[in-house]
N, C-alpha and C positions, 0 to 999 in steps of 0.2 A: 198803595203806600203803607197800608196796614200788611200785606201777607209780606211784604219785602223785610219788614220790620221783623217780623215772626219768623221768618227762616233765617234772618240774620242773628237771630238767639237761638233757636233748635240746633243748628248747626254745631257753632261752638260748643254747647253741653251735650253732644253725640260723641264729638271728637274726644271730649275730656272724659265724660262716661268708659270711652273704647280705651285708651289709653291708661286708665285705671285698672281697667280690667285685663289689659296684658301687662301691667306692672305688678299684678296681684298674682297673675297665672306664673311669669317669669320666677316672681319670690318664693312660691310654693316649690316649682320644679328646684331650682336651686336649693332649696332646703331640705326637698327629698334626695338630690344627690350628696347634698354634705352629709347624709345617715347611710348613705350607701356605696362600697367602694367596687370598681369598676377592673377588674385584670383582664391581660388578653396573653393565650398561650396555647401550649399544645398537648396533647395527650402522651404520657410516654407510660411505658409499661419496660417490666424485666423481659431479659433475654440471655439464653443459656446456650452456649458452644457447647453441644454434646460429642465425644470421643468416646471409642473404645478403650480400655485399659487393658490393650495387649495389641500384640503387631501379627494381623494375620491377613489374608485378602477377604474380602468382603463376600459373604455366599447369599443375603438376600437382604432389601429393604424393605420395611411392609407397609411403608408410609408415603403418601404424597406430598405435596404442598400446599398448606391448607388446610390438612387434614385435623380436626380435631382430637385430640391424644389424651387420656386420662392417666393420673399417676402410677406408676407400677406397669404400665402398658409395654411388651414388647416392641420395639421400633425396628430394631437392624439385628443380626447375627452373621459370626464369621462361621470360616471352617473350620471345621474342630477334628476330625481324621488324627491330627498328629498329638493334640491333646488329649484326646480322647485313648491314645495308646498311652502316652504317659501316666495317665489317671491307673490303667489296667496294671501298670509294671508296678507301679508304686503301691496298690493293691494287694499284687500277690507277694512283695515284699515285707512289707506291713502282717499278712497271713502267716507267711512263714516264721516272722519273731514273734507274735504271739504263740505259735503251738514250741519257738523256743522258750521263751517265758512259762509254761503252762510245763513243759518237762522238767526244768530246773524246779518250780515251786513242788511238783509231784514228789521229788526225791527220786531213790531208787525203787524200782520194781522188787517184789519178793522172789521171784525168780533171779534176776541177776543177787541177791545176798543168798539165795541158798544155793548158788553157783559158787561163788566165793566161799561160801562155808564147805562145800567140799573139794574145792582147790587145795583151801587150806587143811583139810584130812589127807588129801592125799599126799602134799609135800609133808607134813608131818609123817606119816607113814616112810616114806620116802628116806627122809631124814634117818629115822631111827635106824631103817636098817643099813644103811652108808656108816650110820656111826657104830652099830654093831660089829659090821663085818669089819670096820676100824681096828675096833677093840680086840677082834679076835687075831687079826695080824699082828697089832703090837704085842700080844702076849707070843705069837710064833717068832716073831725078834726077836724076843729074850732070847727063847732056847732055838735059836740061831735057825729056824726054818722056813724064817722067809726073808724075802731080801730088803733092805733100807730103802731102794727105788719104790718096789711095791706099795712097802706101808706106807709111804712119802705119799703116792697120788691116792689109796685109801683114804688117807686124810683130806686132800685137796677135795675129793669129791664128798665126803662128809661135811665139809664148810661150804662147799658148794649147794650141798643139800639143806642144810638149816639156813644157808641166807634166803633160799627160794620159798624156803619155810617162813621166816621173816617176813618176804614179801607177801607170800599170800594171807598174812594174820593183816599185813596192815593195809592191803588190798579188801579185806573184809569189813575194815574198821571203818574207811571211807564210803563203801558203800553204805554201812549203817547210818553213819554220819548225815550221809546226803551231800547235796553240790554245797559252797561256801556259798555263804550270806554277799560277799563281793560280788560273784557271780552272778549272782539272781538281782542285785542290784544292778549291775552294769546292764544286763538283758532289758529287766524295764525301763530302763533311761532309755535304752536304743527303741526298746519298743514305743516310748512316747517321741520320740525323733521321726518314725515312720508314722507315727501318727499323725503329726504336726507337716508330715512331707505327704500325705494324702489328703490334709484340707486343705495346702495350700496347690495341689493338682485340681483338687476340684474350683476352689476359686479361680485360677485360669482358666477353667471349662465355663466357668459361670461369667466370668469378663468377658466371654467371648459371644455375649449377649449384649444388647444395649436397648435401657427402659428408660420411660420417662420419669425422671424426676419428680414432675408436677403435672396439671391438668393443664394443658396449654395447644397452641396452634403450630402447626409446623410451617415455618418462614420460608426456610431454605433445606434445599435436600443438595451437599457440598459433594459428596462423591456418591459413587453407582457400583453396582455389584461388581465385580473382578477387581476391582483397584485394592491396593495395599494400604490399609488401615495402619494408623499408629496412634500412641496414646496423646502425642501432639498433634496431632491432624483433628480436626471437626470432621463431622460426619454431617449432622444435621443441624438447624439452629429452632431451638424452640423457645416463640415466644409466650410466658406465664399470659395467665388468662387475669388471676390476681395474683397483688392488688395492682389497679389501675390507675393511674394519677395523673392532673394537670402540673405542668411545669411552668408556672409564672414567675413574674418578679415584683415585689410588693415596695413601693416608692416610700421613701425616706420617712416623710411626714406623716404618713397611715402605721408606722412600725406599733406605735404604742395604742394603736386603735384594733390592732387583730391578735388575736390569743390564738393559741392550739386547741385545736378541737372546736374553734368556732363554724359553725355552721356555713355553710356554702351552696350557691344555685350554679349549675354548669348548662351553658347553653350552645348549639351546635349551628352553624348554618345547611348541615346535613338532614336533623329534624326539628325545622325552627319551631314546630308547634310540640316539643317533647323538653321537658326538663328535668335534671340530672340531680341527684341530693349527693350532696360530698360535704367534706369536712377538713378543716386544714390540720393537717398532720404533720407539719416539718415547716421552720422558718431559719433558714441558714444565722447562724452566728456572727458572721462577716459577712462587709458588704463588698457591692462591687459595682463595674460601672454597666449601665445598662446597655445588653448587647443588641448589636446592630438588627438584628431578626426578631426584634421583641418588639410588636405593636403596641405603641402607647401613647396616650396624648400629654403625658410628661413629658418635660424636656430630657434629653439624650443623654446631658452633660449631666443628671442627677445621678444619686446613689440608691440604689435598690437595692433589696433582701430578696433571695431567690427562695421560694414559699413551695411547698407541694400540697398541693388539693388533692386527697382521695375521693374518688368518685363510686358509687354506684353504679353498677353496669352489667345489671342480672341479663338482658338480651345479647350483651357484647358487640353494642353498637356502635360504644365508643373504639374507635380504633386507632395504634400508634402513629403518631403524627399528626393527628386531626386536630385542625385550630379550634379552640372552645373562647367563650367568654366566660368569665365567673362572677359570680355578683355575692358581696359579702357584707351584710348589714354591720355598721359600725355600732349598733348600741346594745350587741350582745354584752353579756356581763365577761368581762376581763378574767375573771378568776376559774373559769369551765377551762380546763384545762385536760379534762377527759375525753380522749377521741370519740367519735362516735361511728358505730359502725351500721353497716345497711343490714335492712328490714329483709328478712325472708320472704 
């Protein structure tokens, strides 16, 4: 009877203690969850569709899908025979124009000036001889010893000789003055145009090469050697290594508890024992209804705000589309608006 009484007393006390322990444990757990926000999203990265800035057949592609590439690395190139011929033609025309400008700027050569002086001297001598002949025949005409026609012919020859002397004198003056400044300016302008044409030809030749705009990974190899490339046709798809972020959605009640720059912890199913550091880098200024593909314990009819949690991914383990869980402590200072950075 005594044992039965003791049993009846101990059992209720044990049950009461267990209930109190469970209640305290649940209270602590709920209090901890109240200070922590869990978001569910997927890893996202930027991508670029790489295309040639030229139209020609593809000669060679140097990368395969999955290759890691560095900024400035040559990825592919086109056939350049026609472009090289055009560049050589422009270079030849440019060289000819350079020589033309040099010729005009140098002016007349000394030999040309001496030649002009000699021609003027000869023209003067001829004009003087013809003029003297005309004077003699004019005197003969007064004494009726020469015909008027002969005198008139001699006079015409004298006038022509004088005109040739004047022409030789003006030609010498032009040689001594050199080219007109307008001709030099026009030649220089044409030289600038030829230089611009060479730059354009060289740029077109450079556009036959396709370079990586940033560090990344080749996702798709869309075209192959021999295919015709156009500026509007992508050849490769490049996934950038940085930045990497998680696209998630913030419930409206937590909007006032999360600030830009807030630290976050990122967990994945692929590496369950690994934690990735991150920070809140973007919060959408407008609300939207919860997308159907978002896993969240909140009701789907609740409004949410798109957020972007940037992640440190030094080993490249976070990949595009990977589902992740983001944990954000809500007791962080709301004034922390300075975005964090990954430590080297």
